[in-house]
N, C-alpha and C positions, 0 to 999 in steps of 0.2 A: 611216312608224319599223321599223325594222327588229327585231323579235322574236329575243332571243337566247337562249343559256341560261344559268345562272347555274353556274360553277365555284368548284371553292378555287385562291386563287390563292400562286403560288408565296411568299416571302419578296423585298421587291426589286422582282417584277415588275408593271409595270405593266397598269391594268386595261386588261380586255377593253371595256367601253365606250368607252377613249380610242384605244384601236388601232381599231376599227369606226369612231369620226369622224375620227381621219385617214387611215383609206383613202378616205370617202365625198370628201374633198377631193379625192384624185387624179384627174387629170380624164381617164385612159384607164391601159388595160393597159400590165402592161409586159411587153414580150416576152418568150419563155421561151428558152432556148436551143437550139441542136439541140444534142441527144444520141442519139450512134450506141447503138442497142438491144444488150444483152449479150449473148453468143454463149449458146443453150440447149446445157443437158446434157441425155444422152440420157435421165435420170427425165422432162425438160418436154416432150422432143419425143415421150414416149411417150405421156405423158401427153396433149397436147393431140389426138396420131392416136386415142386412145380416143377422147378428148370430138367429134370432128367426127363420128366414125361414129355419136355416140351422139346426133349434133345430126341427123344425116339421119333417126333416126325418132324424135327426142323429140315431147315431148307439147305442146308449144306453141300448136300451130295450132287445138286443140282451145279450149283459151282464147283464142284469135280468134275462133273461131266462134262463141265464148259471147258474146265480148266485141261481135263483130259484132249476134249479136241484140239484145242490153240499148241498143248503140247508137240499133236502131228503137223498142224497144219505149216504148209510152205508160205510166210506173208514175209514183208517187210522188203526193203530195198532190195537184199539178198537173195529174196524168194525162197528160203532155206527155214527148215522147221529147226525144232527143241532138241529133237531125238541126237542132239552129239553134245549135248550141255553135260557137263561131268558137271555134277553135285557134290563129287568128293568121292563115289564110289565108282567113276569108271565113267564112260559117253555115256548118255542115257539110261543110267542106272536111278531109278526113282525110290525103289521099294530100301525103307530104313535111310535114306536118305536125311529127312529134314529131322531126327531125334538126333542123328549125328552134326547137326554144324548149330551155331557159328564156327565152322573152322578156317582155317588156311588154305589158300588157292596159291602155288607157286607159278600160274601164268596172271595171275593179279598184281602178285604177292602182295596179300594184302588177307584178313582174317575175312570172310563173309557169313552174313545168315543168310537164310533161304533167299527172303526176297529179295535181297541185295546180289546174289547168285545170278538170279531166272534174270533178274533186270541186267547184269553184266554180258549174259547169256543173249538177252534180244537187242542186243546195242553190237555184240562183236561175232554173232552169227550170223542174225538175221538183219543188223544195217540201222535201225532204229536209232534215232535219236537220245539222248539221254535229256537231252533239255525238253525234247517233248516230250517224254514219259513223266519226267516231275513238275510237269505244264498241273496235270490232275491225276496226283499220285492215290489220292483214297477214294473210296466210294461216296454217294451221294443219292440223294434220292435219283431213282428212275436211270443210274450211271455207277454201271464196275467197272474199273481198271482192268485189263487183261491181266497185270499182274498178280492181282487179289486173283483171280481163277484162278491159275498158274501154282500160284500159292499154297491156295486150298487143294488142290489136283496129289502135292508134289506132298503134303501135310497128313492125304489122307491114305497115302501108301506109305505111314509110319505107323498108322493105328495098333495097335496093344502090344507097341517096341519099347526097349528100353531108352530111357533120354539115354542119350554119353557122349557128349561134348566133346571133341578131342583137347587135352591142354597136354600137347608134346612139343609141338615148334616153339619157338622163342616169341614170336609175333600170337599166336595163340594165348597163351601166359601175360604176355602183356594186357591186352584184349582185358583179358579177365581182372586183373592189378586195376588198370584205368575204366572200369565197369565199375570197381567198387568205390576209386573215387569222386564219380561220379555222381553215385547214387549217394554218397553220402556229405558232398559241398553244395555249401549251405550260400546262398546267394539272391540278390533277384530284391523288390520291393517289397518282400514280407519276409523276408531272410527263412526261405522255405528249400527243404534239399530232398530227394528221393526219398531217404529215410523217416522225413517228420512224421510221413502218412501208414510207411513200410518198413519203418525199422523196429518196432517193437508188436509184440501177440496181442491180441483183445483189444486192437483197436474197430470203429466202424465210423463212417461217415451218412447220415443217412438209414438205411435199410444195406446198406452197402458193408460187409467186410473189407476189411481192410490186410491182407496176406504178409506177413512178416518176413521181407525178400530172402533175409538172413539166415532162416533155416531150410533145412529141404522141403516139411511141410508148405510151408509159404511161397515156397520158389513156386512147387509145382502146382499150386494153386494159379500161382500168376501165369506160368507155363501153359497150361493145362484148357482146353475150349479154344484155342487160338488157330488157325483163324476163324472167329466167330462170328453168327450173326447177330446182328444187335438187334434188338427186340424194340427197342425204343426209338431208335430211326428204318427199321426196315434196311439196313442194307449189313453187306457183306466188309469186316474188318478182319485188319492183321497185326501182329506185331508191332511192326511198321508205325501203325497207326493208332496204338496202344502208347507206346513210349513219347511218339511224339507229341499224343495228346497231354502226356503229363508235364511237360514242357509248359503246354501254354497252360497249365490246372497252376504252376508253380509260377507263373508271369514271368517265367525267362523266354528269349530269343527260341525260336523254333527252330531246332538241325534241316540243314538242308535234306532232303529224301536220299535214301538210303547212304545216309553216310558214317563215318567210324564211329562216329559220337552213339547213334543207336546200336551199331553192332554191340560194341563193347558192353554197352549195357546188358543186352540183350546176351552177350556172352556170359558176364557176372548171374542173369539170371539161370540160365539154361546150365550154366557147371552146378550151381546151387541146389540144380534138380536132379541131378545124376542120378541112375540107377530106378531113378522111378516109373511106373509106365505111363507108355503117353495113350491120350482115348480118343485122342484125332480132333480135327472142328468140331465145333460146338456151337452151342448158343451161351448168350449175354444177353444183361437184363437191358 
């Protein structure tokens, strides 16, 4: 059963539950139209140059190293490591796993993105409690939760590989379709949706270009660089945080940590970016 967020619906709009139920009935993802990326202006080019130079000396590798140590360390009530955690390619295999998620896992009977799966392994292999992990799921000043470092480590092992989230299992297909429906669903006090900001090319807020998530180029730009070290906060953050913060900006109720809702959105985003190269954890403004 898909966990959704509850939001105020504009008068006359079909309920979200009905929209998601209809989405699950769709047999396969609708192909998105190819769209040429908009021409980049001088300000955008200069910012990209700055970001590229910063990434050469970015701190992401520090978190990768910490995550690698956490992966091997025996911890939790079960005094176990994560070396038997199956990220979809076999127990303990991390190379190439990040770019092949979200995906369906039979042992959980659910589609999971990388962070959700790692947390699942922390609970089921190491004995940590989900409610304890969910109390402080994202980094703040002088605090980085273990899942963030672990995701950064796993993501680093897919650097330079092609994005290839599977769409074979019925629940993988359903997750894509639900993610697409959520992306276009307008509600809340401002009648916003994800597509309000990310449904067309050429939009910008302040100095930040807003990628069109429905196009391969836009989806890649949204996927690329996560997990990312955010310069404005001095913290390492994941795609789970990015999606959750978008709900906050829409004035929606925020989903629970590692929920079906976020996994569905990440499935939609990742599948739209399929076939393109992932450059690894990076740096954000």
